[in-house]
N, CA, C and O atoms as a MOPAC input file, in Angstrom:
PM7 MOZYME 1SCF
protein

 N    -53.46600 1    38.24100 1    25.54500 1
 C    -53.31100 1    36.83100 1    24.93500 1
 C    -53.71000 1    36.96900 1    23.57600 1
 O    -54.81000 1    37.41800 1    23.25300 1
 N    -52.73500 1    36.54900 1    22.67900 1
 C    -53.00800 1    36.52400 1    21.18600 1
 C    -53.79800 1    35.33000 1    20.78100 1
 O    -53.67600 1    34.23600 1    21.33200 1
 N    -54.60000 1    35.57300 1    19.81300 1
 C    -55.53800 1    34.57100 1    19.36500 1
 C    -54.83800 1    33.83700 1    18.01800 1
 O    -54.62500 1    34.48800 1    16.99600 1
 N    -54.53800 1    32.54200 1    18.12400 1
 C    -53.89400 1    31.93300 1    17.02500 1
 C    -54.91900 1    31.51400 1    15.92100 1
 O    -54.62700 1    31.63000 1    14.73000 1
 N    -56.03300 1    31.06300 1    16.30500 1
 C    -57.03600 1    30.76900 1    15.40200 1
 C    -58.44300 1    31.29400 1    15.89900 1
 O    -58.56700 1    31.77000 1    17.02700 1
 N    -59.53100 1    31.18500 1    14.98200 1
 C    -60.72800 1    31.70300 1    15.30400 1
 C    -61.43400 1    30.97200 1    16.45000 1
 O    -62.25800 1    31.50700 1    17.19100 1
 N    -61.00200 1    29.60300 1    16.52900 1
 C    -61.56900 1    28.80100 1    17.64400 1
 C    -61.05000 1    29.35600 1    18.99400 1
 O    -61.72200 1    29.08100 1    19.98800 1
 N    -60.03200 1    30.03800 1    19.13100 1
 C    -59.39900 1    30.62400 1    20.37400 1
 C    -60.25600 1    31.84300 1    20.72200 1
 O    -60.27100 1    32.20200 1    21.89900 1
 N    -60.93800 1    32.48300 1    19.85400 1
 C    -61.68100 1    33.74800 1    20.11900 1
 C    -62.65700 1    33.61900 1    21.22400 1
 O    -63.04500 1    32.48400 1    21.49900 1
 N    -63.12900 1    34.67900 1    21.92800 1
 C    -64.12000 1    34.48300 1    22.90300 1
 C    -65.51600 1    34.10600 1    22.34800 1
 O    -65.90200 1    34.48600 1    21.24200 1
 N    -66.23600 1    33.34800 1    23.17100 1
 C    -67.54700 1    32.87800 1    22.52000 1
 C    -68.33200 1    34.02100 1    22.08500 1
 O    -69.03000 1    33.85600 1    21.08400 1
 N    -68.34000 1    35.18400 1    22.67800 1
 C    -69.11600 1    36.29600 1    22.28200 1
 C    -68.82900 1    36.68700 1    20.84200 1
 O    -69.71500 1    37.19200 1    20.15200 1
 N    -67.61200 1    36.46200 1    20.38000 1
 C    -67.19100 1    36.84200 1    19.03000 1
 C    -67.57600 1    35.63000 1    18.16400 1
 O    -68.20700 1    35.87900 1    17.13700 1
 N    -67.29600 1    34.43000 1    18.42800 1
 C    -67.53800 1    33.27200 1    17.59100 1
 C    -68.98800 1    33.03500 1    17.45100 1
 O    -69.40600 1    32.52600 1    16.41100 1
 N    -69.77800 1    33.35200 1    18.38900 1
 C    -71.33300 1    33.11900 1    18.34000 1
 C    -71.96700 1    34.10500 1    17.32400 1
 O    -72.92300 1    33.74200 1    16.64000 1
 N    -71.45100 1    35.32700 1    17.22400 1
 C    -72.20900 1    36.40200 1    16.58500 1
 C    -71.62100 1    36.71700 1    15.24500 1
 O    -72.33800 1    37.23000 1    14.38600 1
 N    -70.40500 1    36.45400 1    15.01700 1
 C    -69.76000 1    36.95300 1    13.76500 1
 C    -69.64300 1    35.79500 1    12.82900 1
 O    -69.38200 1    34.65700 1    13.22000 1
 N    -69.86700 1    36.15700 1    11.44000 1
 C    -69.45300 1    35.12300 1    10.38100 1
 C    -67.91100 1    34.74800 1    10.34500 1
 O    -67.15500 1    35.51000 1    10.94900 1
 N    -67.42200 1    33.75000 1     9.75500 1
 C    -66.03100 1    33.36900 1     9.78700 1
 C    -65.13600 1    34.60900 1     9.32000 1
 O    -64.06800 1    34.86200 1     9.87900 1
 N    -65.64000 1    35.36500 1     8.26200 1
 C    -64.73300 1    36.46300 1     7.81100 1
 C    -64.58400 1    37.58900 1     8.93300 1
 O    -63.53700 1    38.18100 1     9.19600 1
 N    -65.74700 1    37.76300 1     9.50900 1
 C    -65.73700 1    38.78700 1    10.56900 1
 C    -64.83800 1    38.44100 1    11.66100 1
 O    -64.18400 1    39.31200 1    12.23500 1
 N    -64.77100 1    37.10200 1    12.00000 1
 C    -63.84700 1    36.51400 1    12.99100 1
 C    -62.50800 1    36.76700 1    12.64300 1
 O    -61.70600 1    37.16800 1    13.48600 1
 N    -62.18400 1    36.55500 1    11.40200 1
 C    -60.75400 1    36.76700 1    10.84700 1
 C    -60.32500 1    38.21100 1    11.00300 1
 O    -59.15900 1    38.46800 1    11.30300 1
 N    -61.29100 1    39.23400 1    10.79600 1
 C    -61.03600 1    40.50600 1    10.93600 1
 C    -60.85300 1    40.91900 1    12.30700 1
 O    -60.01500 1    41.77200 1    12.59700 1
 N    -61.62800 1    40.33400 1    13.20800 1
 C    -61.61100 1    40.64700 1    14.64100 1
 C    -60.23400 1    40.14600 1    15.20600 1
 O    -59.57700 1    40.86300 1    15.96100 1
 N    -59.81600 1    38.90400 1    14.82500 1
 C    -58.66400 1    38.34700 1    15.38800 1
 C    -57.42000 1    38.97200 1    14.91300 1
 O    -56.46300 1    39.13000 1    15.67200 1
 N    -57.40600 1    39.34200 1    13.64200 1
 C    -56.16600 1    40.10500 1    13.10900 1
 C    -56.02700 1    41.50600 1    13.78400 1
 O    -54.94400 1    41.90800 1    14.20900 1
 N    -57.17800 1    42.22300 1    13.85800 1
 C    -57.19300 1    43.63000 1    14.56000 1
 C    -56.77700 1    43.41800 1    16.03500 1
 O    -55.89600 1    44.12900 1    16.51800 1
 N    -57.37800 1    42.47600 1    16.74700 1
 C    -56.95400 1    42.21900 1    18.09000 1
 C    -55.48700 1    41.96400 1    18.35500 1
 O    -54.82800 1    42.52900 1    19.22800 1
 N    -55.06700 1    41.09000 1    17.54200 1
 C    -53.71000 1    40.65200 1    17.71300 1
 C    -52.73800 1    41.88400 1    17.49000 1
 O    -51.80300 1    42.12500 1    18.25300 1
 N    -53.04200 1    42.62200 1    16.39800 1
 C    -52.16400 1    43.84700 1    16.16600 1
 C    -52.30300 1    44.84000 1    17.24500 1
 O    -51.28200 1    45.37900 1    17.67200 1
 N    -53.42700 1    45.13200 1    17.71800 1
 C    -53.54700 1    46.08600 1    18.75900 1
 C    -52.94900 1    45.62100 1    20.11900 1
 O    -52.34700 1    46.39900 1    20.85900 1
 N    -53.15800 1    44.25200 1    20.41800 1
 C    -52.53000 1    43.71800 1    21.59700 1
 C    -51.03600 1    43.76900 1    21.49900 1
 O    -50.38500 1    44.05300 1    22.50500 1
 N    -50.43900 1    43.51000 1    20.34300 1
 C    -48.97400 1    43.63200 1    20.18300 1
 C    -48.46800 1    45.02500 1    20.42100 1
 O    -47.42200 1    45.29200 1    21.01200 1
 N    -49.35400 1    45.92800 1    19.87900 1
 C    -48.95000 1    47.37700 1    19.97400 1
 C    -49.08100 1    47.96800 1    21.40000 1
 O    -48.13300 1    48.59000 1    21.88000 1
 N    -50.23100 1    47.78900 1    22.08600 1
 C    -50.59400 1    48.29300 1    23.33000 1
 C    -50.15700 1    47.45200 1    24.50400 1
 O    -49.97800 1    48.03900 1    25.57100 1
 N    -49.96200 1    46.13700 1    24.43800 1
 C    -49.49700 1    45.37600 1    25.39100 1
 C    -50.72000 1    44.71900 1    26.25500 1
 O    -51.87000 1    45.14900 1    26.17600 1
 N    -50.37100 1    43.73400 1    27.00600 1
 C    -51.28600 1    43.00100 1    27.76300 1
 C    -52.15000 1    43.89300 1    28.89300 1
 O    -53.28300 1    43.56400 1    29.24500 1
 N    -51.54900 1    44.89700 1    29.33100 1
 C    -52.15100 1    45.74400 1    30.25000 1
 C    -53.25600 1    46.48300 1    29.82900 1
 O    -54.02800 1    46.98100 1    30.64800 1
 N    -53.43300 1    46.62400 1    28.34800 1
 C    -54.43200 1    47.24600 1    27.61500 1
 C    -55.28200 1    46.34400 1    26.87400 1
 O    -55.70900 1    46.72000 1    25.78200 1
 N    -55.58800 1    45.18800 1    27.32900 1
 C    -56.27800 1    44.20600 1    26.57200 1
 C    -57.66700 1    44.72900 1    26.24700 1
 O    -58.13100 1    44.43800 1    25.14500 1
 N    -58.35800 1    45.44500 1    27.05900 1
 C    -59.70800 1    45.95400 1    26.83200 1
 C    -59.56100 1    46.91300 1    25.64400 1
 O    -60.45700 1    46.89700 1    24.79900 1
 N    -58.58100 1    47.70100 1    25.50000 1
 C    -58.47300 1    48.59700 1    24.35700 1
 C    -58.37000 1    47.72100 1    23.01700 1
 O    -58.98700 1    48.06000 1    22.00800 1
 N    -57.57400 1    46.59700 1    23.05600 1
 C    -57.45800 1    45.71800 1    21.92800 1
 C    -58.75100 1    45.25400 1    21.43300 1
 O    -59.04300 1    45.26300 1    20.23700 1
 N    -59.56800 1    44.82400 1    22.41900 1
 C    -60.97200 1    44.31400 1    22.03100 1
 C    -61.86400 1    45.45100 1    21.43900 1
 O    -62.63400 1    45.24200 1    20.50300 1
 N    -61.72800 1    46.54700 1    21.98200 1
 C    -62.53000 1    47.68200 1    21.33100 1
 C    -62.07100 1    48.05000 1    19.96200 1
 O    -62.89900 1    48.38600 1    19.11600 1
 N    -60.75500 1    48.00300 1    19.68900 1
 C    -60.30400 1    48.25800 1    18.42300 1
 C    -60.63300 1    47.11700 1    17.40300 1
 O    -60.83500 1    47.34200 1    16.21000 1
 N    -60.66800 1    45.96500 1    17.93300 1
 C    -61.11500 1    44.77700 1    17.06200 1
 C    -62.57000 1    44.88700 1    16.66800 1
 O    -62.94300 1    44.64100 1    15.52000 1
 N    -63.37200 1    45.25400 1    17.61900 1
 C    -64.89400 1    45.49500 1    17.32800 1
 C    -65.09600 1    46.56800 1    16.29900 1
 O    -65.89100 1    46.46700 1    15.36500 1
 N    -64.29600 1    47.64000 1    16.54000 1
 C    -64.32300 1    48.83900 1    15.50700 1
 C    -63.95300 1    48.32200 1    14.14900 1
 O    -64.66500 1    48.63500 1    13.19500 1
 N    -62.87700 1    47.54100 1    13.97400 1
 C    -62.56000 1    47.05500 1    12.64200 1
 C    -63.68100 1    46.28100 1    12.07400 1
 O    -64.02100 1    46.47700 1    10.90700 1
 N    -64.27500 1    45.41900 1    12.82000 1
 C    -65.45400 1    44.48900 1    12.34900 1
 C    -66.53700 1    45.55100 1    11.88300 1
 O    -67.05000 1    45.36700 1    10.77900 1
 N    -66.87100 1    46.49800 1    12.53400 1
 C    -67.95000 1    47.42100 1    12.29200 1
 C    -67.68500 1    48.29000 1    11.07000 1
 O    -68.60100 1    48.80700 1    10.43100 1
 N    -66.34000 1    48.43500 1    10.75900 1
 C    -66.06100 1    49.11900 1     9.48200 1
 C    -66.40800 1    48.31800 1     8.30800 1
 O    -66.61100 1    48.85500 1     7.21900 1
 N    -66.48400 1    47.04000 1     8.49000 1
 C    -66.56200 1    46.08300 1     7.31000 1
 C    -68.11700 1    45.64000 1     7.32500 1
 O    -68.69500 1    45.52900 1     6.24400 1
 N    -68.72400 1    45.41500 1     8.39600 1
 C    -70.05900 1    44.80100 1     8.47900 1
 C    -71.07500 1    45.72600 1     9.02900 1
 O    -70.74100 1    46.48600 1     9.93800 1
 N    -72.24400 1    45.73400 1     8.58100 1
 C    -73.44100 1    46.45700 1     9.22600 1
 C    -74.13300 1    45.45300 1    10.07800 1
 O    -74.36300 1    44.32300 1     9.64700 1
 N    -74.50100 1    45.86400 1    11.38000 1
 C    -75.22500 1    45.01400 1    12.23000 1
 C    -76.62700 1    45.32800 1    12.03200 1
 O    -77.02600 1    46.48300 1    12.18000 1
 N    -77.48000 1    44.28200 1    11.67600 1
 C    -78.83700 1    44.50000 1    11.52300 1
 C    -79.69400 1    43.88700 1    12.71700 1
 O    -79.18700 1    43.22600 1    13.62300 1
 N    -80.88900 1    44.14600 1    12.62800 1
 C    -81.81800 1    43.49000 1    13.67100 1
 C    -81.57200 1    41.97200 1    13.65300 1
 O    -81.05000 1    41.41800 1    12.68500 1
 N    -81.93000 1    41.38200 1    14.65500 1
 C    -81.98800 1    39.91400 1    14.85900 1
 C    -80.57000 1    39.19500 1    14.74900 1
 O    -80.43000 1    37.99300 1    14.52000 1
 N    -79.47600 1    40.16700 1    14.95700 1
 C    -78.19100 1    39.55700 1    15.00000 1
 C    -77.46600 1    39.29200 1    13.67800 1
 O    -76.42100 1    38.64500 1    13.61000 1
 N    -78.05800 1    39.80400 1    12.69800 1
 C    -77.52300 1    39.47900 1    11.37700 1
 C    -76.38900 1    40.47800 1    10.94700 1
 O    -76.59800 1    41.68900 1    11.02000 1
 N    -75.29000 1    40.02200 1    10.53700 1
 C    -74.18800 1    40.89000 1    10.16500 1
 C    -74.15100 1    40.87800 1     8.61200 1
 O    -74.03500 1    39.80500 1     8.02000 1
 N    -74.24600 1    42.03400 1     7.95500 1
 C    -74.20400 1    42.18500 1     6.52500 1
 C    -72.84600 1    42.91300 1     6.15000 1
 O    -72.39700 1    43.89700 1     6.73800 1
 N    -72.26200 1    42.25500 1     5.05600 1
 C    -70.88500 1    42.90700 1     4.52900 1
 C    -71.48000 1    44.14300 1     3.92500 1
 O    -72.50600 1    44.13600 1     3.24500 1
 N    -70.66800 1    45.35600 1     4.25800 1
 C    -70.94800 1    46.59000 1     3.62300 1
 C    -70.73900 1    46.57900 1     2.11000 1
 O    -71.36800 1    47.34200 1     1.37700 1
 N    -69.83500 1    45.69200 1     1.65200 1
 C    -69.49200 1    45.78900 1     0.27100 1
 C    -70.66300 1    45.12900 1    -0.58000 1
 O    -70.70800 1    45.30400 1    -1.79700 1
 N    -71.48700 1    44.46300 1     0.00800 1
 C    -72.72000 1    43.82600 1    -0.65500 1
 C    -73.89300 1    44.92100 1    -0.59300 1
 O    -74.84800 1    44.79700 1    -1.36000 1
 N    -73.84000 1    45.83200 1     0.17700 1
 C    -75.00700 1    46.84500 1     0.31400 1
 C    -74.72800 1    48.01800 1    -0.54400 1
 O    -73.79800 1    48.77100 1    -0.25500 1
 N    -75.47300 1    48.22200 1    -1.58000 1
 C    -75.13400 1    49.26500 1    -2.40600 1
 C    -76.57100 1    49.97900 1    -2.82800 1
 O    -76.57900 1    50.95700 1    -3.57500 1

């Protein structure tokens, strides 16, 4: 299932990621889902989380920090 908006994302994504992180997740998931197909939805979710982790550092207490701001 493709996600048209961030509001369509799973609660586990919406609850823990900032808006920009949700945008990254949604774009990566939709691209991977289109490439691999619905039978590999779990792969698309793993790819989407990997894309988020390339941009954000996960810190203790559930805080996501943009890697571009850490220098």
